[in-house]
Wavefront OBJ file of the C-alpha trace (Angstrom):
o trace
v 5.397 7.106 3.055
v 3.467 8.997 5.721
v 0.883 10.770 4.508
v -1.603 13.936 5.402
v -4.401 15.423 4.171
v -4.621 19.028 2.556
v -5.738 20.136 6.072
v -2.281 19.190 7.541
v -3.758 16.575 10.085
v -2.430 12.962 10.072
v -4.256 10.607 7.916
v -4.965 9.663 4.033
v -6.622 11.636 1.526
v -9.831 10.537 0.691
v -11.597 10.768 -2.950
v -13.305 13.584 -1.893
v -10.055 15.543 -2.349
v -9.822 14.496 -5.861
v -11.382 17.010 -8.633
v -11.550 17.877 -12.431
v -8.691 20.426 -11.693
v -6.343 17.617 -10.511
v -6.552 15.533 -13.568
v -3.488 14.855 -16.010
v -3.124 17.973 -18.560
v -2.996 16.513 -22.136
v -0.055 16.963 -24.279
v 3.513 18.287 -23.343
v 2.829 21.029 -21.080
v 5.019 24.238 -20.837
v 7.270 25.179 -17.649
v 4.539 27.123 -16.080
v 1.758 24.594 -16.909
v 3.810 21.941 -15.347
v 4.675 23.692 -12.140
v 1.040 24.639 -11.754
v -0.045 21.131 -12.314
v 2.920 19.632 -9.970
v 1.196 21.990 -7.280
v -2.641 21.092 -7.852
v -1.387 17.257 -7.884
v 0.570 17.519 -4.664
v 3.801 16.085 -6.732
v 5.210 19.324 -5.227
v 4.166 22.025 -3.228
v 2.255 21.189 0.014
v 3.092 17.433 -0.205
v 1.462 14.698 1.813
v 4.678 14.075 3.753
v 4.555 15.749 7.249
v 7.356 17.576 8.846
v 7.880 15.384 11.464
v 8.442 12.378 8.870
v 10.755 14.455 7.089
v 12.905 15.128 10.232
v 12.775 11.904 11.629
v 14.344 10.355 8.355
v 16.904 13.128 8.206
v 17.829 12.131 12.208
v 18.149 8.612 11.147
v 20.288 9.039 8.276
v 22.350 11.109 10.182
v 22.766 8.579 12.998
v 23.697 5.898 10.357
v 20.849 3.800 10.090
v 21.630 2.057 6.920
v 17.921 1.738 5.274
v 17.859 5.724 5.053
v 21.417 5.480 3.133
v 19.460 3.989 -0.078
v 22.552 2.099 -1.019
v 25.001 4.551 -0.204
v 28.381 4.620 1.645
v 27.831 7.862 3.775
v 30.366 7.355 6.092
v 30.357 9.822 9.081
v 29.741 12.759 6.356
v 26.205 13.588 7.102
v 26.211 13.246 10.889
v 24.729 16.442 11.711
v 20.974 16.321 11.144
v 21.424 20.314 10.658
v 23.556 19.558 7.642
v 20.937 17.228 6.417
v 18.250 19.812 6.254
v 20.333 22.561 4.743
v 21.105 20.189 1.714
v 17.241 19.373 1.810
v 16.171 23.073 2.231
v 18.430 23.808 -0.930
v 17.752 21.000 -3.094
v 14.149 20.365 -2.318
v 12.574 23.349 -0.866
v 11.745 21.977 2.765
v 11.469 24.796 5.449
v 14.746 25.454 6.546
v 13.707 26.357 9.925
v 15.303 23.960 12.444
v 12.404 24.697 14.974
v 9.815 24.216 12.931
v 9.002 20.582 13.453
v 5.257 19.730 13.221
v 2.890 20.423 10.286
v 3.267 20.392 6.439
v 6.222 20.456 4.816
v 6.760 21.444 0.823
v 8.697 20.895 -2.092
v 9.644 23.623 -4.521
v 7.929 22.837 -7.895
v 10.568 24.986 -9.631
v 13.337 22.865 -8.194
v 11.406 19.644 -9.346
v 11.431 21.397 -12.906
v 15.063 22.379 -12.762
v 15.869 18.678 -11.942
v 13.869 17.486 -14.582
v 15.752 19.729 -16.761
v 19.113 18.308 -15.747
v 17.820 14.798 -16.251
v 16.790 15.479 -19.551
v 20.183 16.602 -20.452
v 21.786 13.540 -19.255
v 19.048 11.591 -21.295
v 20.072 13.445 -24.362
v 23.463 12.639 -23.948
v 22.128 8.563 -23.671
v 20.221 8.983 -26.906
v 23.029 10.817 -28.911
v 25.833 8.248 -27.816
v 23.014 5.416 -28.324
v 23.995 4.224 -24.694
v 23.301 1.052 -22.570
v 20.617 2.467 -20.104
v 19.021 0.577 -16.757
v 15.880 1.159 -15.540
v 14.609 0.250 -11.985
v 12.301 1.427 -9.282
v 11.746 0.756 -5.627
v 8.256 2.642 -6.155
v 6.314 0.532 -8.499
v 2.924 1.835 -7.509
v 3.924 5.555 -8.490
v 6.868 5.568 -10.834
v 6.937 2.485 -12.701
v 5.131 4.102 -15.587
v 7.454 7.126 -15.695
v 10.434 4.978 -16.011
v 8.729 2.493 -18.734
v 7.852 5.570 -20.745
v 11.424 6.793 -20.510
v 12.584 3.689 -21.310
v 10.407 3.311 -24.436
v 11.567 6.648 -25.597
v 15.415 5.977 -25.504
v 14.966 2.518 -27.250
v 13.324 4.408 -29.970
v 16.340 6.616 -30.160
v 18.574 3.736 -30.454
v 19.598 3.202 -26.912
v 19.987 -0.179 -25.807
v 17.660 -0.982 -22.664
v 19.574 -3.280 -20.463
v 18.012 -6.807 -19.768
v 18.809 -8.034 -16.454
v 20.133 -11.459 -15.731
v 17.787 -14.174 -14.791
v 17.514 -15.638 -11.642
v 18.617 -12.795 -9.262
v 17.566 -12.916 -5.773
v 17.797 -10.744 -2.495
v 16.853 -11.362 0.888
v 13.453 -9.253 0.368
v 12.710 -11.321 -2.749
v 13.320 -11.746 -6.501
v 15.189 -9.052 -8.917
v 12.826 -9.210 -12.038
v 12.241 -6.984 -14.799
v 8.695 -5.841 -15.914
v 8.066 -3.608 -18.699
v 11.726 -2.714 -19.051
v 11.907 -1.747 -15.470
v 13.734 -3.617 -12.844
v 11.743 -4.357 -9.696
v 11.677 -6.270 -6.615
v 8.776 -9.093 -6.723
v 8.073 -10.627 -3.537
v 5.263 -13.118 -2.911
v 3.400 -12.253 -6.589
v 3.662 -8.564 -5.664
v 5.946 -5.785 -7.119
v 7.599 -4.588 -3.753
v 8.183 -1.334 -2.317
v 11.867 -1.026 -1.338
v 14.659 1.410 0.020
v 17.426 -1.325 -0.290
v 20.449 -1.033 -2.545
v 20.602 -4.711 -2.741
v 18.605 -5.321 -5.690
v 20.742 -3.037 -7.996
v 23.962 -4.631 -6.402
v 22.530 -8.135 -7.351
v 22.140 -6.871 -11.014
v 25.448 -5.311 -11.486
v 27.221 -8.170 -9.797
v 25.353 -10.561 -12.003
v 26.269 -8.513 -15.203
v 29.946 -8.666 -14.178
v 29.741 -12.169 -13.524
v 28.452 -13.021 -16.606
v 30.926 -10.873 -18.544
v 28.155 -8.328 -19.775
v 28.818 -4.815 -19.781
v 27.438 -2.335 -16.957
v 25.092 0.042 -18.247
v 26.273 3.860 -19.256
v 23.444 5.031 -17.219
v 20.983 3.853 -14.598
v 17.728 5.681 -14.362
v 15.905 5.059 -11.174
v 15.216 6.123 -7.668
v 15.710 4.774 -3.841
v 18.546 2.136 -3.295
v 18.365 1.444 -6.925
v 19.818 4.679 -7.719
v 22.008 4.897 -4.722
v 24.090 2.047 -5.291
v 24.404 2.288 -8.699
v 25.845 5.780 -8.177
v 28.094 4.291 -5.546
v 29.283 1.408 -7.605
v 30.680 3.996 -10.077
v 27.717 3.993 -12.468
v 26.253 7.240 -13.872
v 22.972 7.534 -11.948
v 19.964 9.862 -12.021
v 16.695 9.295 -10.193
v 14.149 10.625 -8.366
v 13.401 10.934 -4.429
v 10.854 12.259 -2.023
v 11.405 14.885 0.761
v 11.808 12.130 3.246
v 14.433 10.305 1.643
v 17.492 12.562 1.847
v 20.228 10.055 0.737
v 20.117 10.943 -2.904
v 20.174 14.332 -2.532
v 23.229 14.432 -0.370
v 24.837 12.103 -2.922
v 23.836 14.799 -5.483
v 25.539 17.516 -3.847
v 28.526 15.224 -3.567
v 28.784 14.190 -6.936
v 27.980 10.111 -6.488
v 24.658 10.868 -8.053
v 24.243 13.097 -11.451
v 20.621 14.227 -10.689
v 18.174 13.960 -8.193
v 14.659 15.098 -9.104
v 12.486 16.134 -5.941
v 9.100 14.978 -5.977
v 6.327 12.997 -3.565
v 7.114 9.385 -5.429
v 3.448 8.166 -4.773
v 0.634 10.352 -5.241
v -2.630 9.443 -5.593
v -2.696 8.389 -9.196
v 0.279 7.092 -11.341
v -1.643 9.102 -13.899
v -0.768 12.489 -12.174
v 3.107 12.231 -13.306
v 2.232 11.712 -17.378
v 2.549 15.499 -17.775
v 6.179 15.261 -15.978
v 7.181 12.600 -18.264
v 5.854 14.037 -21.193
v 8.006 17.334 -20.379
v 10.890 15.425 -19.316
v 11.026 13.509 -22.825
v 10.162 17.109 -24.767
v 13.040 18.767 -23.009
v 15.348 15.538 -23.699
v 14.536 15.695 -27.540
v 12.837 12.442 -27.510
v 9.207 13.127 -28.065
l 1 2 3 4 5 6 7 8 9 10 11 12 13 14 15 16 17 18 19 20 21 22 23 24 25 26 27 28 29 30 31 32 33 34 35 36 37 38 39 40 41 42 43 44 45 46 47 48 49 50 51 52 53 54 55 56 57 58 59 60 61 62 63 64 65 66 67 68 69 70 71 72 73 74 75 76 77 78 79 80 81 82 83 84 85 86 87 88 89 90 91 92 93 94 95 96 97 98 99 100 101 102 103 104 105 106 107 108 109 110 111 112 113 114 115 116 117 118 119 120 121 122 123 124 125 126 127 128 129 130 131 132 133 134 135 136 137 138 139 140 141 142 143 144 145 146 147 148 149 150 151 152 153 154 155 156 157 158 159 160 161 162 163 164 165 166 167 168 169 170 171 172 173 174 175 176 177 178 179 180 181 182 183 184 185 186 187 188 189 190 191 192 193 194 195 196 197 198 199 200 201 202 203 204 205 206 207 208 209 210 211 212 213 214 215 216 217 218 219 220 221 222 223 224 225 226 227 228 229 230 231 232 233 234 235 236 237 238 239 240 241 242 243 244 245 246 247 248 249 250 251 252 253 254 255 256 257 258 259 260 261 262 263 264 265 266 267 268 269 270 271 272 273 274 275 276 277 278 279 280 281 282 283 284
């Protein structure tokens, strides 16, 4: 993800940007407390992804560049960049002015919490039905612990956390499971990927082994997109420069997409978000 510091110029935020005000708040926050925390940590509000990066990704998706489709089959339904921008303004809170092309862009923190509420309802359904749930992430540097904590809570509630088949591989690397979360491993490193191929490998592997597919996938990037495209209930997280999952939610292919910056300065900043999600789902 392309980042800008708080001033809005290109570059990377420095340690000087970190203050006690941005440290995670303890316990389970109220909605108001969580909104404030999201803005202070730049998970939402004025996020680190510049407007020009957002528009570039919207344009490439509209032009059919498959890497930006995140495992989905969008056909020619979103070939107009302005249609993509309109959905992102509605569901994420980016600036809706097509003439605004440079500078800071935004994620509406109220829309982030609305997304968490919708995701919580689907997690509650999974817990009530003791469903089989698969967790996966293409952003292990930011979201691994969010997924791991959610998986642990669902297991405690009686859900089966799907164990993926062994020996799965894509052109990018090996598909493995770490702390209950499927990830891509490459060169002894957990790998950032937008591809839907790792999820394709998992679902194909399950079918080949005669095992049932998950009742629910909780993921991000192409892991969530491919699962939804394959007909599996899918919920996930996405940044404001990754429009495909929001388009999929608008079309009903993905059930829930939560807008947030998916890789902020510290993974601990997501702890209050996870605590709120699990509390709303009745899992804490």
